[in-house]
C-alpha positions as CSV (number, residue, x, y, z in Angstrom):
1,M,11.5,4.2,-5.7
2,S,12.4,2.8,-2.3
3,D,15.8,1.4,-1.3
4,E,13.9,-1.7,0.1
5,A,12.4,-2.6,-3.3
6,T,15.8,-2.1,-5.1
7,T,17.5,-4.3,-2.4
8,F,14.9,-7.0,-2.9
9,V,15.2,-6.9,-6.7
10,S,19.0,-7.0,-6.4
11,C,18.8,-10.0,-4.1
12,I,16.6,-12.0,-6.4
13,G,18.7,-11.0,-9.5
14,I,16.1,-9.9,-12.0
15,G,17.1,-7.7,-14.9
16,D,17.4,-3.9,-14.4
17,P,16.9,-3.5,-10.7
18,E,15.6,0.1,-11.0
19,V,12.8,-0.7,-13.6
20,V,11.8,-3.9,-11.8
21,A,11.7,-2.2,-8.4
22,E,9.5,0.6,-9.9
23,I,7.1,-1.9,-11.4
24,I,6.9,-3.9,-8.1
25,E,6.3,-0.7,-6.1
26,M,3.5,0.4,-8.5
27,L,1.8,-2.9,-8.1
28,L,2.1,-2.7,-4.4
29,D,0.6,0.8,-4.3
30,R,-2.1,0.2,-6.9
31,G,-3.0,-3.4,-6.6
32,S,-3.3,-4.2,-10.3
33,L,-2.5,-2.5,-13.6
34,T,-2.2,-3.3,-17.3
35,A,1.2,-3.4,-18.9
36,R,0.2,-0.4,-21.0
37,Q,-0.6,1.6,-17.8
38,I,2.7,0.7,-16.3
39,A,4.7,1.8,-19.4
40,E,2.8,5.1,-19.6
41,E,3.2,6.0,-16.0
42,L,6.9,5.0,-15.8
43,G,7.7,6.6,-19.2
44,V,9.4,3.5,-20.5
45,S,8.7,1.4,-23.5
46,Y,5.8,-1.1,-23.6
47,P,8.1,-3.9,-24.9
48,L,10.4,-3.3,-21.9
49,V,7.5,-3.6,-19.5
50,L,6.3,-6.8,-21.2
51,R,9.8,-8.3,-20.9
52,V,9.9,-7.5,-17.2
53,I,6.4,-8.7,-16.5
54,N,7.2,-12.0,-18.3
55,I,10.3,-12.4,-16.1
56,L,8.3,-11.7,-13.0
57,Y,5.5,-14.0,-14.2
58,N,8.0,-16.9,-14.9
59,R,9.4,-16.4,-11.4
60,G,5.9,-16.5,-9.9
61,L,6.1,-13.0,-8.6
62,V,3.1,-11.7,-10.5
63,K,-0.2,-13.1,-11.6
64,T,-2.5,-12.0,-14.4
65,S,-6.2,-11.9,-15.0
66,K,-8.2,-10.9,-18.0
67,L,-9.9,-7.5,-17.9
68,K,-13.6,-8.1,-18.4
69,G,-16.0,-6.2,-20.5
70,E,-13.7,-4.9,-23.1
71,R,-14.0,-5.3,-26.9
72,G,-11.1,-6.3,-29.1
73,R,-8.0,-7.9,-28.0
74,P,-8.3,-8.9,-24.3
75,R,-6.1,-7.0,-21.9
76,K,-4.6,-8.5,-18.8
77,L,-4.4,-7.0,-15.3
78,I,-1.1,-7.6,-13.6
79,M,-0.9,-8.0,-9.8
80,L,1.8,-9.1,-7.3
81,N,1.7,-12.7,-6.0
82,K,2.3,-11.5,-2.4
83,E,3.0,-15.0,-1.1
84,K,5.8,-15.7,-3.6
85,V,7.3,-12.2,-2.9
86,I,7.3,-12.9,0.8
87,E,8.9,-16.4,0.2
88,M,11.6,-14.8,-1.9
89,V,12.3,-12.1,0.7
90,D,12.6,-14.8,3.4
91,N,15.1,-16.7,1.1
92,C,17.1,-13.6,0.6
93,I,17.2,-13.0,4.4
94,K,18.4,-16.6,5.0
95,S,21.1,-16.3,2.3
96,L,22.4,-13.0,3.7
97,Q,22.4,-14.4,7.2
98,R,24.4,-17.4,6.1
99,F,26.9,-15.1,4.4
100,R,27.1,-12.9,7.5
101,E,28.0,-16.0,9.5
102,I,30.8,-16.8,7.0
103,V,32.1,-13.3,7.2
104,E,32.0,-13.4,11.0
105,K,34.0,-16.7,11.1
106,A,36.6,-15.4,8.6
107,P,40.1,-15.0,10.2
108,E,41.3,-11.5,11.0
109,P,44.0,-10.1,8.7
110,K,47.6,-10.6,9.9
111,H,49.3,-7.6,11.3
112,G,51.5,-5.7,8.8
113,V,49.3,-6.7,5.9
114,E,47.6,-3.3,5.7
115,G,48.6,-0.9,2.9
116,T,47.7,0.1,-0.5
117,Y,46.9,-2.2,-3.3
118,E,49.3,-2.1,-6.2
119,A,48.5,-3.7,-9.6
């Protein structure tokens, strides 16, 4: 798992950053997967993957399509919505830039204030 994916997930505030970042990276690498494939490859529970996928879907970060040609209960392929991911990355960058400007404008500490914190 890359630091970049974890940073993105932390910025957008979705669930367990490690699991979400791993799922996003898998979808980036492979294009599309089923929830079952994700669970098996990550070694996590299927219900956990479904919860994460639902969160990502509700945020518009993933799309689904039905897997054709299968009998029984239809399975869905999950893929990233790249446009929405890029939009959210841009929003994170803007938010961090605004925060940087606030930090840069903050007054310097007064002399003699340094020391240890005592509770």
